[in-house]
C-alpha positions in Angstrom: 123.8 74.4 67.7 126.2 75.6 71.0 123.9 76.8 73.5 123.6 80.7 73.7 126.3 82.3 76.3 125.3 84.8 78.9 127.8 86.8 80.3 127.0 87.6 84.4 129.0 90.6 85.7 127.5 90.9 89.1 129.6 91.1 92.5 127.1 89.6 94.8 127.3 86.1 95.1 123.9 85.2 96.3 122.8 87.0 92.9 125.2 85.8 90.6 124.2 82.1 91.7 120.5 83.1 91.4 121.2 84.2 87.5 124.0 81.3 86.8 120.9 78.7 88.4 118.2 80.3 86.6 120.1 80.6 83.4 121.7 77.2 83.3 118.1 75.4 83.9 116.7 77.7 81.1 119.7 76.4 78.8 121.8 78.8 78.7 126.0 78.7 78.8 126.9 81.4 81.9 130.4 83.1 81.8 130.8 84.8 85.4 132.7 88.4 86.4 132.7 90.0 89.5 134.4 93.2 88.5 134.4 95.1 85.1 137.8 94.2 84.3 137.2 90.0 84.2 134.1 91.1 82.5 135.6 93.0 79.6 138.3 90.2 79.5 135.7 87.5 79.2 133.6 89.2 76.5 136.5 89.7 74.4 137.7 86.2 74.5 134.3 84.6 74.3 131.6 87.3 72.6 128.8 86.3 74.5 125.3 86.6 73.3 124.5 88.6 76.1 125.8 90.3 79.1 123.6 91.1 82.3 126.2 94.2 83.6 126.1 94.9 87.8 126.2 98.8 87.8 128.0 99.4 90.8 131.3 96.6 90.9 134.5 97.0 92.6 137.1 98.9 90.4 135.6 99.6 87.2 131.9 100.2 87.3 129.5 99.0 85.2 128.9 102.2 83.2 132.7 102.4 82.4 132.8 98.4 81.3 129.9 98.7 79.0 132.0 102.2 77.2 135.0 100.0 76.8 132.8 97.1 75.4 131.2 99.7 72.9 135.0 101.1 72.1 136.2 97.4 71.1 135.1 96.3 67.9 135.1 92.8 68.9 132.6 93.7 71.6 130.6 96.4 70.6 127.3 94.8 69.0 127.1 92.6 72.1 123.8 93.6 73.7 124.2 94.3 77.4 121.7 95.0 79.7 122.2 97.0 83.2 121.6 95.4 86.8 121.1 97.7 89.5 119.7 98.0 92.5 119.3 101.8 91.9 115.4 101.9 90.8 115.0 105.6 91.8 112.8 107.7 88.9 114.7 108.1 85.7 117.7 105.5 86.4 116.7 104.0 83.9 116.6 106.4 81.2 119.9 107.5 82.5 121.0 103.9 81.9 119.4 103.5 78.4 121.6 106.9 77.4 124.3 105.7 78.7 124.1 103.0 76.1 123.2 100.0 77.7 120.2 97.8 75.6 118.3 97.2 78.5 117.7 97.8 82.2 116.5 95.9 85.0 116.7 96.9 88.8 117.4 94.2 91.4 116.1 92.1 93.2 115.6 90.5 89.6 112.0 88.9 88.7 112.8 85.2 87.3 110.3 85.5 84.7 111.5 89.2 83.8 115.4 87.8 83.6 114.6 84.9 81.5 112.4 87.3 79.1 114.8 89.6 79.0 117.4 86.8 78.2 115.5 85.4 75.5 114.8 88.6 74.0 117.9 89.9 73.4 119.8 86.6 72.6 117.2 85.4 69.8 118.7 84.7 66.4 122.6 86.1 67.9 123.4 82.4 68.2 124.9 81.7 65.0 128.2 83.3 65.8 
């Protein structure tokens, strides 16, 4: 069975490296996008098991990219977790109401990252 695949949409190089290194060390394949447009293209082409989506991406932001993913039948069912440094009261609820399946604030705790990825990828690796 193929390893589960996580698309990371993140424009901060250090954060991207951390997410990639942690996920690969945990046995996941990763795809990397630095813009919302790249994330849409990769999600459509590869249908990952999970998308970790930074909210503040250059060009198309994460909320707009999420809406576009949900509008496309090929990507509508992929779980998408918001990644953001916006950790103000009410932000979690706001992002969940926007349609994200989950929310993690930055800096992301590595244990929380792995737990979140496992939770959303469980049972999705069959195609």
